[in-house]
C-alpha distance (Angstrom), angle and dihedral (degrees) to the residues before:
residue distance angle dihedral
M1 . . .
T2 3.81 . .
D3 3.76 133.5 .
A4 3.79 117.1 -107.9
D5 3.80 116.7 -54.4
P6 3.85 107.6 -140.0
A7 3.80 90.9 -150.4
L8 3.80 91.2 54.6
V9 3.81 92.8 45.2
E10 3.79 90.3 52.5
W11 3.83 92.5 45.8
R12 3.80 91.3 51.7
K13 3.79 92.4 59.2
E14 3.80 89.4 77.0
N15 3.80 102.7 20.7
P16 3.82 138.7 62.5
E17 3.79 123.8 -115.4
H18 3.78 113.8 -39.6
P19 3.82 113.7 -107.8
V20 3.79 120.4 -110.4
I21 3.79 112.4 -100.0
R22 3.79 118.2 -143.3
D23 3.78 117.9 -167.0
A24 3.79 107.9 -167.7
D25 3.80 93.2 -177.1
A26 3.81 90.6 56.1
Q27 3.82 93.2 39.3
S28 3.78 92.3 -129.1
Y29 3.79 146.0 97.8
V30 3.81 132.5 -142.0
R31 3.79 126.8 -156.5
E32 3.77 138.2 171.7
E33 3.80 119.6 -91.3
R34 3.85 120.6 178.5
G35 3.75 95.5 -38.2
G36 3.79 92.9 -41.8
W37 3.78 135.9 71.0
I38 3.78 140.1 -94.4
L39 3.78 118.0 -151.6
G40 3.80 115.2 -158.5
V41 3.79 118.2 -171.9
Y42 3.80 137.4 -163.8
E43 3.77 104.8 -153.8
K44 3.75 132.6 -157.3
H45 3.80 115.2 -120.2
A46 3.81 94.2 14.4
P47 3.82 106.6 164.4
A48 3.77 125.5 -122.5
C49 3.79 115.3 -116.4
F50 3.80 134.3 -157.4
E51 3.81 92.1 25.1
H52 3.80 90.5 166.9
G53 3.78 97.4 40.5
V54 3.80 137.7 -64.4
P55 3.83 110.6 -73.9
D56 3.79 115.1 -111.7
S57 3.79 88.7 -123.3
F58 3.81 93.5 58.5
R59 3.78 115.1 99.6
A60 3.80 121.8 148.9
D61 3.78 91.8 -27.6
L62 3.79 124.8 150.9
F63 3.79 133.5 -140.8
P64 3.80 126.0 -120.5
L65 3.78 113.3 -80.7
D66 3.79 120.1 -101.3
L67 3.77 102.4 179.7
E68 3.79 94.0 167.3
R69 3.80 87.3 71.5
I70 3.81 91.7 63.3
E71 3.80 100.4 34.9
D72 3.81 93.1 110.0
Q73 3.81 91.8 53.2
Y74 3.81 91.4 48.1
M75 3.80 91.0 52.4
A76 3.81 89.3 47.7
M77 3.82 89.6 55.6
I78 3.79 90.2 53.6
H79 3.80 89.3 48.5
R80 3.82 91.9 52.7
M81 3.83 95.3 41.9
P82 3.81 109.5 23.6
S83 3.81 92.5 -178.0
C84 3.81 91.6 70.0
E85 3.80 91.8 64.5
E86 3.82 89.7 82.0
S87 3.80 92.9 51.1
G88 3.77 116.1 97.1
L89 3.78 122.4 -126.7
K90 3.79 107.2 -102.8
D91 3.79 100.0 -176.9
D92 3.80 144.6 -12.1
F93 3.78 129.3 -148.6
N94 3.79 129.8 -165.1
G95 3.79 112.1 177.8
P96 3.80 144.6 135.6
I97 3.79 127.2 -76.2
C98 3.81 127.9 -165.0
Y99 3.79 119.7 -111.7
T100 3.78 139.0 165.8
P101 3.83 126.6 -153.3
D102 3.81 92.3 -97.6
G103 3.81 98.3 30.9
N104 3.80 94.9 -114.1
P105 3.80 119.2 115.9
L106 3.79 124.6 -116.9
V107 3.80 107.1 -107.2
G108 3.77 125.2 165.4
P109 3.81 143.3 35.8
A110 3.78 116.1 -13.6
P111 3.82 117.6 -114.9
G112 3.78 115.2 -98.6
L113 3.82 95.4 2.8
R114 3.79 135.5 97.5
N115 3.80 123.8 -131.9
M116 3.79 91.3 0.7
W117 3.81 114.5 127.3
L118 3.77 129.5 -173.4
A119 3.79 131.3 -151.2
E120 3.79 101.7 168.1
G121 3.78 143.0 132.6
F122 3.81 100.8 45.7
S123 3.78 112.7 168.3
F124 3.84 90.0 173.1
G125 3.77 100.5 39.6
I126 3.79 100.5 162.7
T127 3.79 91.4 47.7
A128 3.81 95.2 49.6
A129 3.81 103.4 32.0
G130 3.80 100.2 90.9
G131 3.78 96.0 44.4
T132 3.79 93.1 44.5
G133 3.78 93.3 53.0
Y134 3.79 91.4 46.9
Y135 3.80 97.2 49.6
L136 3.80 96.1 36.9
A137 3.80 88.4 54.6
Q138 3.80 89.0 52.5
M139 3.80 91.0 52.0
M140 3.80 92.2 48.2
V141 3.82 96.1 45.8
D142 3.81 104.0 29.9
G143 3.81 100.9 26.1
E144 3.81 94.1 -117.4
A145 3.79 140.0 41.0
E146 3.79 121.7 -119.5
I147 3.82 90.1 -116.5
D148 3.79 128.6 51.2
M149 3.82 107.0 -91.7
A150 3.82 95.8 178.1
S151 3.81 93.8 112.1
L152 3.82 88.4 62.8
D153 3.80 96.8 40.8
P154 3.83 112.0 129.4
K155 3.82 88.9 -136.8
R156 3.81 93.6 65.5
Y157 3.81 85.9 96.7
G158 3.78 122.2 65.5
D159 3.78 134.0 -146.7
W160 3.81 89.1 -90.0
M161 3.81 87.1 79.4
T162 3.81 113.6 111.7
T163 3.79 137.0 -175.1
E164 3.78 92.6 -105.7
Y165 3.80 92.7 50.4
A166 3.79 93.7 48.2
A167 3.81 93.4 48.2
R168 3.79 96.5 48.3
K169 3.82 94.7 43.4
N170 3.82 90.6 47.4
E171 3.80 89.3 54.3
E172 3.78 90.3 49.6
C173 3.80 92.7 47.9
Y174 3.81 92.9 49.9
E175 3.78 90.6 49.3
H176 3.82 90.9 50.2
V177 3.81 97.0 57.0
Y178 3.80 91.8 98.6
V179 3.78 98.6 28.6
L180 3.81 117.9 112.4
H181 3.80 107.3 -105.3
H182 3.79 125.4 -149.9
P183 3.81 123.1 -160.2
D184 3.82 90.4 -120.7
E185 3.81 97.8 47.4
E186 3.79 123.0 131.7
R187 3.81 117.5 -164.3
E188 3.77 117.1 -135.0
A189 3.83 109.2 -150.5
C190 3.83 118.0 114.3
R191 3.78 93.9 8.1
P192 2.90 136.5 175.9
L193 3.79 97.5 26.8
R194 3.81 112.8 135.0
T195 3.77 109.2 36.7
T196 3.77 134.4 167.4
P197 3.82 118.5 -129.3
S198 3.81 91.1 -102.4
Y199 3.82 93.0 55.4
D200 3.80 93.8 103.7
R201 3.80 91.8 47.2
M202 3.79 92.4 51.1
K203 3.79 92.2 44.8
A204 3.81 90.0 52.5
R205 3.81 88.2 54.3
G206 3.79 93.0 54.8
A207 3.80 103.3 -89.6
Q208 3.80 114.1 169.1
F209 3.76 104.5 -158.8
G210 3.75 134.6 -139.9
F211 3.78 125.9 -156.8
V212 3.82 119.3 -116.4
N213 3.81 120.4 169.3
G214 3.80 89.1 -31.0
W215 3.82 92.8 -49.1
E216 3.78 123.8 121.2
R217 3.81 107.3 -129.2
P218 3.83 124.2 176.8
N219 3.80 112.4 -109.3
Y220 3.81 92.3 -175.8
F221 3.80 141.1 -33.2
A222 3.80 121.8 -108.2
P223 3.84 137.5 177.8
E224 3.78 122.0 -87.5
G225 3.79 112.9 -75.9
F226 3.79 95.0 27.4
S227 3.83 114.0 138.6
D228 3.78 117.6 -146.1
H229 3.80 90.6 -166.6
D230 3.80 93.5 54.6
S231 3.82 92.6 46.8
R232 3.80 97.2 61.3
S233 3.77 117.5 120.1
F234 3.79 145.8 152.2
R235 3.78 84.9 -122.4
R236 3.80 127.0 45.1
G237 3.78 105.3 -38.8
G238 3.78 125.3 -143.1
W239 3.81 89.0 -92.4
W240 3.82 93.4 62.4
E241 3.81 97.2 87.4
Y242 3.81 91.4 53.1
A243 3.81 92.5 50.6
V244 3.82 89.0 51.1
E245 3.80 91.4 56.2
E246 3.80 91.0 47.2
A247 3.81 92.1 51.7
K248 3.79 90.7 48.6
A249 3.81 90.6 50.6
I250 3.80 91.1 60.0
R251 3.79 93.8 43.5
E252 3.81 93.0 47.9
G253 3.81 108.4 21.7
V254 3.81 131.5 -5.8
G255 3.78 135.7 -54.1
M256 3.79 137.3 178.8
I257 3.81 124.6 -139.9
D258 3.79 125.9 -167.7
A259 3.82 104.4 -130.7
S260 3.80 96.8 163.8
A261 3.81 92.6 125.4
F262 3.82 90.3 71.8
T263 3.81 112.4 123.9
K264 3.80 110.4 -115.3
H265 3.80 129.6 -168.5
R266 3.78 133.6 175.7
V267 3.80 114.9 -146.3
K268 3.78 118.0 -173.1
G269 3.76 144.2 144.7
P270 3.82 138.0 89.8
G271 3.80 91.8 -61.3
A272 3.82 97.7 43.1
T273 3.81 98.2 95.1
A274 3.80 96.9 46.5
F275 3.79 90.7 44.3
L276 3.80 96.4 50.2
D277 3.79 90.9 44.3
W278 3.81 88.2 57.7
F279 3.83 94.9 37.2
T280 3.82 96.8 54.6
C281 3.80 132.9 47.9
N282 3.82 102.1 -135.4
K283 3.77 131.8 70.6
L284 3.78 113.6 -85.5
P285 3.80 113.6 -112.6
S286 3.77 123.3 -113.2
V287 3.80 119.3 -109.5
G288 3.79 110.9 -64.5
R289 3.78 94.0 17.6
I290 3.79 133.5 95.3
N291 3.77 136.2 -141.1
L292 3.78 137.0 -168.1
T293 3.78 112.7 -130.1
Y294 3.80 144.9 154.4
A295 3.77 137.3 -126.1
L296 3.79 110.9 -143.9
T297 3.78 134.7 -146.8
D298 3.79 123.5 -121.7
A299 3.81 85.5 -95.6
G300 3.81 92.0 57.0
T301 3.80 94.7 -109.8
T302 3.79 125.3 127.5
R303 3.81 113.4 -78.9
T304 3.82 100.4 167.7
E305 3.79 139.3 -3.9
Y306 3.81 116.2 -137.5
T307 3.75 136.3 -172.1
I308 3.81 101.5 -153.2
V309 3.79 119.8 -157.5
R310 3.80 114.3 -169.1
E311 3.79 108.3 -146.6
A312 3.82 98.6 172.3
T313 3.79 139.2 -9.2
D314 3.81 93.2 -73.3
E315 3.82 101.6 12.8
Y316 3.80 124.0 93.2
Y317 3.79 137.6 176.4
L318 3.81 113.3 -150.1
V319 3.80 123.6 -162.2
S320 3.81 121.3 -168.5
A321 3.80 140.7 157.7
G322 3.79 116.8 -44.3
A323 3.80 94.6 -138.7
W324 3.80 93.3 61.4
T325 3.81 109.2 49.8
A326 3.82 99.3 131.1
Y327 3.82 90.5 36.6
D328 3.81 91.9 55.3
A329 3.80 94.8 40.2
D330 3.79 93.9 53.0
Y331 3.81 93.9 49.1
L332 3.79 93.0 45.1
R333 3.81 94.1 49.5
K334 3.79 95.3 44.7
A335 3.81 91.3 49.2
A336 3.81 91.4 48.6
A337 3.80 91.5 48.8
D338 3.80 90.3 51.2
K339 3.81 90.5 54.1
A340 3.80 100.7 36.9
G341 3.79 92.5 101.0
E342 3.79 91.5 51.8
F343 3.79 101.9 40.2
G344 3.80 104.1 25.5
Y345 3.79 134.0 -124.7
I346 3.80 115.9 -4.7
E347 3.80 124.1 -177.6
I348 3.81 119.0 -158.3
Q349 3.81 124.1 -171.5
D350 3.78 127.2 -177.3
V351 3.82 102.2 -141.4
T352 3.81 97.5 167.3
T353 3.80 95.3 123.6
Q354 3.81 94.5 42.6
Y355 3.79 95.5 67.6
G356 3.77 134.1 48.7
V357 3.80 121.2 -157.0
F358 3.79 130.5 -147.5
A359 3.79 116.6 -175.9
V360 3.82 110.6 -152.8
A361 3.80 111.9 -169.8
G362 3.78 142.5 161.3
P363 3.82 138.9 78.7
K364 3.81 90.4 -68.3
S365 3.81 96.8 46.3
R366 3.80 94.1 99.4
D367 3.81 91.3 50.7
L368 3.80 91.3 51.7
L369 3.80 96.3 47.7
R370 3.80 92.0 43.8
D371 3.81 88.0 62.0
I372 3.82 92.9 60.1
I373 3.82 105.1 29.6
N374 3.79 115.5 113.9
D375 3.80 101.8 -139.3
P376 3.83 135.6 131.2
S377 3.81 88.8 -119.8
P378 3.81 107.3 27.7
E379 3.80 91.4 169.8
T380 3.81 91.4 66.8
A381 3.82 101.6 24.2
L382 3.81 92.6 99.1
S383 3.80 98.4 34.3
N384 3.77 123.0 122.2
K385 3.78 90.1 -106.3
R386 3.79 96.1 55.5
F387 3.80 98.7 27.3
P388 3.83 110.7 24.2
W389 3.78 124.8 -172.1
L390 3.83 113.7 -81.8
T391 3.80 94.5 24.6
S392 3.79 133.8 109.0
R393 3.79 132.7 -142.9
N394 3.76 138.2 177.3
I395 3.80 106.4 -119.2
E396 3.78 137.0 165.7
L397 3.79 121.9 -122.2
G398 3.76 104.5 -168.6
M399 3.80 104.0 -51.1
C400 3.81 94.7 -24.2
P401 3.82 120.5 102.0
V402 3.79 107.7 -138.5
H403 3.77 132.9 -169.5
A404 3.80 97.1 -147.2
I405 3.80 120.8 -162.1
R406 3.78 119.0 -168.2
V407 3.76 101.1 -136.2
A408 3.79 132.3 106.3
Y409 3.79 124.6 -160.6
T410 3.80 86.9 -158.0
G411 3.80 96.4 62.7
E412 3.79 96.0 -116.0
L413 3.77 133.6 106.2
G414 3.77 105.1 -72.4
W415 3.78 153.4 125.4
E416 3.77 136.6 -129.9
L417 3.80 107.9 -134.7
H418 3.80 109.9 -152.9
H419 3.79 107.8 -168.9
P420 3.81 141.5 167.1
I421 3.80 104.8 -79.0
E422 3.80 91.8 -133.4
M423 3.82 90.1 61.9
Q424 3.77 95.9 49.4
N425 3.79 97.9 106.0
Y426 3.78 91.2 49.8
L427 3.80 91.0 51.0
F428 3.82 92.6 44.6
D429 3.81 91.5 54.0
L430 3.80 92.0 45.3
I431 3.81 93.9 52.1
E432 3.78 93.3 42.0
K433 3.79 93.2 52.2
A434 3.81 93.1 46.5
G435 3.78 89.3 45.6
E436 3.80 93.7 61.5
E437 3.79 89.8 80.2
H438 3.81 92.5 48.7
G439 3.80 100.0 43.1
L440 3.81 95.6 -108.6
K441 3.80 114.3 -167.4
L442 3.79 126.8 -166.0
V443 3.79 109.8 -123.4
G444 3.79 132.0 -159.7
A445 3.78 136.4 -147.0
R446 3.81 96.6 -95.5
A447 3.80 94.2 60.1
Q448 3.79 89.5 44.0
N449 3.81 89.6 53.2
W450 3.80 90.7 54.0
L451 3.80 92.5 48.1
R452 3.79 95.1 50.3
Q453 3.82 89.6 53.3
E454 3.81 89.8 55.9
K455 3.82 84.8 59.3
S456 3.84 93.8 42.8
Y457 3.81 89.6 -122.0
R458 3.79 106.6 167.4
A459 3.81 117.4 -133.6
F460 3.78 127.0 -147.7
G461 3.78 110.5 -114.5
T462 3.80 92.9 30.9
E463 3.81 116.4 40.8
L464 3.80 92.2 7.7
G465 3.78 122.3 57.1
R466 3.76 149.1 111.7
D467 3.82 93.3 -68.3
A468 3.83 98.2 61.7
T469 3.79 134.7 46.3
P470 3.82 123.1 -129.6
A471 3.80 86.4 -109.0
E472 3.81 90.5 56.3
A473 3.80 87.9 48.2
D474 3.83 83.7 59.7
L475 3.79 95.2 -118.5
P476 3.82 103.6 135.5
R477 3.82 92.1 144.8
F478 3.81 88.9 65.7
I479 3.81 95.2 50.6
D480 3.78 120.4 82.8
P481 3.82 105.5 -155.8
S482 3.81 91.8 -175.4
K483 3.80 94.5 70.9
D484 3.78 135.3 61.2
F485 3.79 114.2 -114.8
H486 3.78 137.4 166.1
G487 3.81 111.3 -78.4
K488 3.81 95.3 11.4
A489 3.81 97.3 121.5
A490 3.79 92.7 47.0
M491 3.80 91.1 48.2
E492 3.78 91.6 52.6
V493 3.81 92.4 48.2
T494 3.81 91.4 50.4
G495 3.79 93.2 55.7
I496 3.81 121.0 -178.9
R497 3.80 110.8 -37.5
A498 3.82 93.4 160.4
K499 3.78 132.8 -2.7
C500 3.80 132.7 -136.6
C501 3.79 117.8 -123.1
T502 3.81 142.0 160.0
L503 3.78 122.9 -113.3
L504 3.79 134.5 -165.5
V505 3.79 111.1 -144.4
D506 3.81 130.1 -151.7
G507 3.77 91.0 -152.8
P508 3.80 135.5 157.4
A509 3.79 117.2 -49.7
D510 3.80 90.8 -118.7
A511 3.80 105.5 35.9
D512 3.80 142.3 56.7
P513 3.80 132.1 -165.2
W514 3.80 118.9 -97.6
G515 3.81 98.7 -163.1
R516 3.84 131.9 -87.0
E517 3.80 92.3 66.1
A518 3.81 114.1 141.1
L519 3.81 120.9 -110.8
F520 3.80 118.5 -141.1
L521 3.80 135.9 -164.7
D522 3.81 120.4 -171.9
G523 3.80 90.2 -14.0
K524 3.81 93.8 -52.9
K525 3.80 124.1 111.7
V526 3.80 107.0 -118.0
G527 3.82 105.4 163.3
R528 3.78 148.0 -22.0
L529 3.76 142.3 -112.9
T530 3.78 117.5 -115.7
S531 3.84 96.9 -173.3
G532 3.76 135.6 17.1
G533 3.78 143.6 175.7
Y534 3.78 144.1 117.8
S535 3.79 128.9 -52.2
V536 3.81 113.9 -143.3
H537 3.81 89.1 -169.6
F538 3.81 96.8 53.7
E539 3.82 94.0 28.2
K540 3.78 93.7 -134.2
S541 3.78 140.1 83.3
I542 3.78 119.0 -67.3
G543 3.77 134.3 -166.7
M544 3.76 144.8 170.5
G545 3.76 125.8 -142.1
Y546 3.78 150.5 129.3
L547 3.80 129.8 -75.0
P548 3.81 133.6 165.9
P549 3.83 108.0 -77.1
E550 3.80 93.2 -109.4
L551 3.83 90.4 56.2
A552 3.82 97.9 42.2
V553 3.80 93.2 85.6
A554 3.80 129.7 113.6
G555 3.78 112.0 -90.0
Q556 3.80 96.4 26.5
K557 3.78 110.1 137.0
V558 3.80 121.1 -145.1
Q559 3.80 136.6 151.4
V560 3.80 131.3 -111.7
K561 3.78 120.7 -144.3
M562 3.81 108.9 -132.1
L563 3.79 130.9 159.0
G564 3.79 92.2 -9.1
G565 3.82 95.7 -51.5
L566 3.79 139.3 89.0
W567 3.81 116.9 -115.2
D568 3.78 127.1 -167.1
A569 3.79 118.3 -106.1
E570 3.78 135.3 172.6
V571 3.78 130.5 -153.7
T572 3.79 108.1 -120.0
V573 3.79 133.6 -164.8
D574 3.78 119.5 -75.5
S575 3.80 109.3 -87.1
P576 3.81 94.8 11.5
Y577 3.80 90.8 -173.1
D578 3.80 110.6 69.2
P579 3.83 96.4 -18.4
K580 3.82 92.1 -173.5
N581 3.85 92.9 53.2
A582 3.79 92.3 -124.9
S583 3.81 92.2 147.4
I584 3.79 93.8 52.7
R585 3.81 93.8 47.9
V586 3.78 98.2 41.7
D587 3.81 112.8 135.9
G588 3.76 128.2 -137.2
């Protein structure tokens, strides 16, 4: 903090408050303070403090000064505002600041507790205070905020979190405040941490990994020597061409995706069926079949997306998003506890780390799996008659017992192969060897994300969230209006404020949308994208998003704001690739 700057004092005689100056290159900001200046810095290599808790004796104490650490930022302030060089230094402060591993605060209900709410970890307290109070009050009074607060939910971290992880990621996050961020960046601290057994095999084959709930998950596969860090861009990064080939492999041949990070729960017991029927909005599947369904909030919006596999009369296997394991587990267990007296005993097990998942998909996927299935009649074991679409079976691939589910998030013929995690390397090698004859390609999450948009498959955290109902997500086929379920009345009262749709975009030749881009009509903002990418089938950009119901119809033309310009887009039919699902249901 400086003494008064005569130049600033004189300027203020005829001007309002001086604007805050942010210098990203110097990782600092400067603002006016009583005729002088305050310099606030974001240092590199600043150490975490209080790793094992703040001492009871600590109040508003400060740390010893270490001005050499911020000398470069101080000189940068003088460079930007030469008049301040003549101002004396009035005071210096070196103290703690709150951070979380991803920089977002913890706002919302505490895990495992009732009527306990958190509003912690604010690194930008003044900026966030008003909004936090407003939306937290909505959650406490109404059960849900009007916007999706999932990204701040305290349960976004699981019990794998440790002191060392939190400290190192907090340091990284603090250091990244003034770093240029790209939409395809992956931060490096504390990685790898959670890895599947096949991690080393995939890494040896060029996997460039993303970070999901602590897990390492392949984003794409690249040749030896490729640098993910150097490929980042606001346009199509160096990885883009590899993701294109992976998407084509699934559309034209066969690919394998590591989906082991999926959250997995077993729900069973005398009360399981009645509970899940109330907890989710779709019909429950019959034994041996699967169904896609949603658990709703008190406000009728989407709380969680589940694939439910019914294994027996009162035994179910639930699969949900990999980024939200603790978030889903806490909601599921609290809801079951609330209804235990009404429905009876319900047992819930988080089995996420017990099972790995390989998704094998593409026109040649049946041929590949037929070569390794241990069955009296391998020729027909995977046919529509013996293994129809949207069913599950326990099969054997070589020596590996597999819970196979005939679904494919890519919209092609395919199976999810849920297997004992300890046998994953064996299964990986078996599939890879058999795949040589069929042109098997390893595929990452970015290509999968593009493919699911070609099928208009909504994703939790983008199209699906706590700010839109399943009806607004345009999913009537997954809502059973004949039954009573949690959130139904609120959903019906809400109606359709906006509607989810898929758009094909005539965008720049070297860039695609990522999601969150604004949609315009006649110069007026009318909606937003929630996902974006590239369509290998249509050979142009693709996106999903929300528009007013009257605009969310096939043929409607709008514009997407990308890279400072407006680009033409058109709402297309739901599931523009293979709308009749012929590829998924093909027999053989």
